[in-house]
N, CA, C and O atoms as CSV, one atom per row, in Angstrom:
chain,resi,resn,atom,element,x,y,z
A,1,MET,N,N,-20.269,-5.353,-6.684
A,1,MET,CA,C,-19.161,-5.928,-7.435
A,1,MET,C,C,-18.061,-4.909,-7.674
A,1,MET,O,O,-16.881,-5.257,-7.621
A,2,ALA,N,N,-18.414,-3.675,-7.933
A,2,ALA,CA,C,-17.416,-2.628,-8.171
A,2,ALA,C,C,-16.529,-2.407,-6.962
A,2,ALA,O,O,-15.343,-2.104,-7.094
A,3,VAL,N,N,-17.117,-2.561,-5.774
A,3,VAL,CA,C,-16.336,-2.355,-4.544
A,3,VAL,C,C,-15.256,-3.435,-4.427
A,3,VAL,O,O,-14.113,-3.137,-4.081
A,4,GLU,N,N,-15.620,-4.692,-4.716
A,4,GLU,CA,C,-14.640,-5.773,-4.637
A,4,GLU,C,C,-13.508,-5.566,-5.637
A,4,GLU,O,O,-12.344,-5.826,-5.332
A,5,ALA,N,N,-13.856,-5.101,-6.824
A,5,ALA,CA,C,-12.805,-4.824,-7.835
A,5,ALA,C,C,-11.869,-3.729,-7.359
A,5,ALA,O,O,-10.656,-3.813,-7.549
A,6,ARG,N,N,-12.426,-2.713,-6.750
A,6,ARG,CA,C,-11.603,-1.611,-6.226
A,6,ARG,C,C,-10.695,-2.116,-5.094
A,6,ARG,O,O,-9.529,-1.730,-5.008
A,7,ILE,N,N,-11.238,-2.975,-4.236
A,7,ILE,CA,C,-10.435,-3.530,-3.158
A,7,ILE,C,C,-9.282,-4.354,-3.733
A,7,ILE,O,O,-8.156,-4.273,-3.241
A,8,ARG,N,N,-9.558,-5.146,-4.774
A,8,ARG,CA,C,-8.489,-5.948,-5.400
A,8,ARG,C,C,-7.426,-5.032,-6.005
A,8,ARG,O,O,-6.229,-5.291,-5.880
A,9,GLU,N,N,-7.871,-3.964,-6.657
A,9,GLU,CA,C,-6.926,-3.035,-7.268
A,9,GLU,C,C,-6.040,-2.380,-6.196
A,9,GLU,O,O,-4.822,-2.290,-6.347
A,10,LEU,N,N,-6.680,-1.929,-5.118
A,10,LEU,CA,C,-5.906,-1.322,-4.037
A,10,LEU,C,C,-4.986,-2.319,-3.389
A,10,LEU,O,O,-3.872,-1.964,-3.005
A,11,GLY,N,N,-5.419,-3.572,-3.254
A,11,GLY,CA,C,-4.570,-4.607,-2.696
A,11,GLY,C,C,-3.333,-4.857,-3.542
A,11,GLY,O,O,-2.245,-5.098,-3.021
A,12,SER,N,N,-3.515,-4.797,-4.833
A,12,SER,CA,C,-2.385,-4.954,-5.751
A,12,SER,C,C,-1.387,-3.795,-5.594
A,12,SER,O,O,-0.176,-4.012,-5.553
A,13,ARG,N,N,-1.900,-2.588,-5.510
A,13,ARG,CA,C,-1.039,-1.431,-5.306
A,13,ARG,C,C,-0.343,-1.508,-3.949
A,13,ARG,O,O,0.820,-1.127,-3.818
A,14,HIS,N,N,-1.056,-2.001,-2.950
A,14,HIS,CA,C,-0.502,-2.167,-1.605
A,14,HIS,C,C,0.694,-3.144,-1.651
A,14,HIS,O,O,1.729,-2.891,-1.034
A,15,GLN,N,N,0.541,-4.252,-2.382
A,15,GLN,CA,C,1.621,-5.212,-2.507
A,15,GLN,C,C,2.814,-4.616,-3.254
A,15,GLN,O,O,3.966,-4.880,-2.907
A,16,SER,N,N,2.535,-3.814,-4.274
A,16,SER,CA,C,3.604,-3.150,-5.021
A,16,SER,C,C,4.397,-2.221,-4.115
A,16,SER,O,O,5.625,-2.167,-4.179
A,17,LEU,N,N,3.686,-1.499,-3.280
A,17,LEU,CA,C,4.351,-0.597,-2.343
A,17,LEU,C,C,5.197,-1.392,-1.334
A,17,LEU,O,O,6.292,-0.963,-0.968
A,18,GLU,N,N,4.697,-2.524,-0.898
A,18,GLU,CA,C,5.447,-3.362,0.039
A,18,GLU,C,C,6.756,-3.800,-0.608
A,18,GLU,O,O,7.806,-3.781,0.034
A,19,LYS,N,N,6.695,-4.198,-1.890
A,19,LYS,CA,C,7.907,-4.592,-2.583
A,19,LYS,C,C,8.864,-3.418,-2.713
A,19,LYS,O,O,10.070,-3.577,-2.524
A,20,ALA,N,N,8.338,-2.242,-3.031
A,20,ALA,CA,C,9.191,-1.051,-3.148
A,20,ALA,C,C,9.847,-0.718,-1.818
A,20,ALA,O,O,11.006,-0.306,-1.778
A,21,ILE,N,N,9.107,-0.896,-0.731
A,21,ILE,CA,C,9.662,-0.640,0.602
A,21,ILE,C,C,10.791,-1.630,0.894
A,21,ILE,O,O,11.854,-1.237,1.375
A,22,GLN,N,N,10.563,-2.903,0.606
A,22,GLN,CA,C,11.594,-3.917,0.849
A,22,GLN,C,C,12.823,-3.665,-0.020
A,22,GLN,O,O,13.953,-3.844,0.435
A,23,ASP,N,N,12.605,-3.246,-1.280
A,23,ASP,CA,C,13.729,-2.936,-2.168
A,23,ASP,C,C,14.532,-1.766,-1.615
A,23,ASP,O,O,15.763,-1.781,-1.644
A,24,GLU,N,N,13.843,-0.764,-1.118
A,24,GLU,CA,C,14.517,0.431,-0.592
A,24,GLU,C,C,15.303,0.080,0.672
A,24,GLU,O,O,16.430,0.542,0.855
A,25,ILE,N,N,14.705,-0.740,1.544
A,25,ILE,CA,C,15.369,-1.157,2.775
A,25,ILE,C,C,16.632,-1.929,2.457
A,25,ILE,O,O,17.643,-1.771,3.142
A,26,SER,N,N,16.592,-2.750,1.445
A,26,SER,CA,C,17.744,-3.625,1.123
A,26,SER,C,C,18.880,-2.884,0.420
A,26,SER,O,O,19.979,-3.422,0.281
A,27,ARG,N,N,18.623,-1.657,-0.020
A,27,ARG,CA,C,19.706,-0.854,-0.637
A,27,ARG,C,C,20.704,-0.457,0.445
A,27,ARG,O,O,20.325,-0.182,1.583
A,28,PRO,N,N,21.981,-0.432,0.076
A,28,PRO,CA,C,23.011,-0.045,1.061
A,28,PRO,C,C,22.819,1.367,1.624
A,28,PRO,O,O,23.036,1.589,2.815
A,29,ALA,N,N,22.427,2.292,0.806
A,29,ALA,CA,C,22.230,3.673,1.269
A,29,ALA,C,C,20.771,4.053,1.024
A,29,ALA,O,O,20.479,4.895,0.175
A,30,SER,N,N,19.865,3.437,1.763
A,30,SER,CA,C,18.446,3.696,1.539
A,30,SER,C,C,18.105,5.146,1.890
A,30,SER,O,O,18.700,5.752,2.781
A,31,ASP,N,N,17.136,5.670,1.165
A,31,ASP,CA,C,16.664,7.047,1.343
A,31,ASP,C,C,15.550,7.052,2.380
A,31,ASP,O,O,14.454,6.552,2.125
A,32,ALA,N,N,15.830,7.611,3.537
A,32,ALA,CA,C,14.857,7.611,4.652
A,32,ALA,C,C,13.585,8.376,4.299
A,32,ALA,O,O,12.491,7.986,4.707
A,33,VAL,N,N,13.725,9.453,3.548
A,33,VAL,CA,C,12.551,10.261,3.178
A,33,VAL,C,C,11.685,9.460,2.201
A,33,VAL,O,O,10.462,9.427,2.340
A,34,LYS,N,N,12.308,8.822,1.226
A,34,LYS,CA,C,11.571,8.023,0.266
A,34,LYS,C,C,10.881,6.848,0.976
A,34,LYS,O,O,9.731,6.521,0.683
A,35,LEU,N,N,11.592,6.233,1.897
A,35,LEU,CA,C,11.031,5.115,2.645
A,35,LEU,C,C,9.816,5.553,3.474
A,35,LEU,O,O,8.806,4.850,3.521
A,36,GLN,N,N,9.921,6.703,4.117
A,36,GLN,CA,C,8.817,7.230,4.895
A,36,GLN,C,C,7.599,7.510,3.994
A,36,GLN,O,O,6.463,7.230,4.380
A,37,GLU,N,N,7.836,8.049,2.825
A,37,GLU,CA,C,6.731,8.357,1.897
A,37,GLU,C,C,6.076,7.076,1.401
A,37,GLU,O,O,4.850,7.006,1.319
A,38,LEU,N,N,6.856,6.080,1.075
A,38,LEU,CA,C,6.305,4.785,0.624
A,38,LEU,C,C,5.446,4.165,1.727
A,38,LEU,O,O,4.360,3.651,1.460
A,39,LYS,N,N,5.936,4.216,2.959
A,39,LYS,CA,C,5.162,3.676,4.077
A,39,LYS,C,C,3.867,4.451,4.323
A,39,LYS,O,O,2.841,3.869,4.675
A,40,ARG,N,N,3.929,5.773,4.134
A,40,ARG,CA,C,2.731,6.585,4.302
A,40,ARG,C,C,1.697,6.227,3.232
A,40,ARG,O,O,0.507,6.116,3.530
A,41,GLN,N,N,2.140,6.049,2.008
A,41,GLN,CA,C,1.233,5.674,0.909
A,41,GLN,C,C,0.616,4.295,1.181
A,41,GLN,O,O,-0.577,4.086,0.961
A,42,LYS,N,N,1.432,3.373,1.655
A,42,LYS,CA,C,0.957,2.027,1.950
A,42,LYS,C,C,-0.102,2.044,3.045
A,42,LYS,O,O,-1.120,1.361,2.937
A,43,LEU,N,N,0.132,2.818,4.094
A,43,LEU,CA,C,-0.831,2.934,5.187
A,43,LEU,C,C,-2.143,3.552,4.689
A,43,LEU,O,O,-3.228,3.115,5.075
A,44,LYS,N,N,-2.036,4.558,3.841
A,44,LYS,CA,C,-3.237,5.186,3.280
A,44,LYS,C,C,-4.061,4.173,2.485
A,44,LYS,O,O,-5.286,4.131,2.603
A,45,LEU,N,N,-3.389,3.363,1.683
A,45,LEU,CA,C,-4.090,2.328,0.921
A,45,LEU,C,C,-4.743,1.322,1.844
A,45,LEU,O,O,-5.883,0.914,1.621
A,46,LYS,N,N,-4.020,0.918,2.886
A,46,LYS,CA,C,-4.568,-0.063,3.844
A,46,LYS,C,C,-5.851,0.465,4.479
A,46,LYS,O,O,-6.846,-0.250,4.601
A,47,GLU,N,N,-5.801,1.739,4.882
A,47,GLU,CA,C,-6.993,2.336,5.513
A,47,GLU,C,C,-8.158,2.401,4.513
A,47,GLU,O,O,-9.309,2.175,4.886
A,48,GLU,N,N,-7.860,2.711,3.247
A,48,GLU,CA,C,-8.919,2.779,2.248
A,48,GLU,C,C,-9.508,1.376,1.989
A,48,GLU,O,O,-10.721,1.226,1.844
A,49,ILE,N,N,-8.644,0.365,1.934
A,49,ILE,CA,C,-9.120,-1.006,1.758
A,49,ILE,C,C,-10.030,-1.422,2.891
A,49,ILE,O,O,-11.077,-2.029,2.667
A,50,GLN,N,N,-9.624,-1.090,4.130
A,50,GLN,CA,C,-10.437,-1.451,5.303
A,50,GLN,C,C,-11.778,-0.710,5.291
A,50,GLN,O,O,-12.806,-1.285,5.649
A,51,ALA,N,N,-11.771,0.550,4.885
A,51,ALA,CA,C,-13.031,1.305,4.848
A,51,ALA,C,C,-13.958,0.736,3.786
A,51,ALA,O,O,-15.163,0.629,4.018
A,52,LEU,N,N,-13.428,0.372,2.639
A,52,LEU,CA,C,-14.252,-0.217,1.587
A,52,LEU,C,C,-14.768,-1.582,2.021
A,52,LEU,O,O,-15.921,-1.928,1.764
A,53,GLY,N,N,-13.914,-2.351,2.676
A,53,GLY,CA,C,-14.325,-3.659,3.177
A,53,GLY,C,C,-15.451,-3.577,4.168
A,53,GLY,O,O,-16.360,-4.408,4.160
A,54,ALA,N,N,-15.397,-2.573,5.029
A,54,ALA,CA,C,-16.468,-2.403,6.028
A,54,ALA,C,C,-17.793,-2.028,5.357
A,54,ALA,O,O,-18.864,-2.453,5.790
A,55,ARG,N,N,-17.700,-1.222,4.289
A,55,ARG,CA,C,-18.935,-0.855,3.578
A,55,ARG,C,C,-19.508,-2.001,2.764
A,55,ARG,O,O,-20.719,-2.084,2.558
A,56,ALA,N,N,-18.622,-2.895,2.297
A,56,ALA,CA,C,-19.061,-4.011,1.442
A,56,ALA,C,C,-19.822,-5.060,2.231
A,56,ALA,O,O,-20.589,-5.830,1.653
A,57,HIS,N,N,-19.622,-5.104,3.547
A,57,HIS,CA,C,-20.256,-6.144,4.359
A,57,HIS,C,C,-21.427,-5.636,5.083
A,57,HIS,O,O,-22.075,-6.387,5.813
């Protein structure tokens, strides 16, 4: 059960990062470095979610 809760938590953070990425992209003068960092964080979360999902099954 704790693994599923962690996956949900990470999924929520993943969605928040997606929104932050979209907000940054929509800005007229988006910061490429900030955008790259947000994408890196999002990918790291996705990989962690997939690893936890594989262990849960």
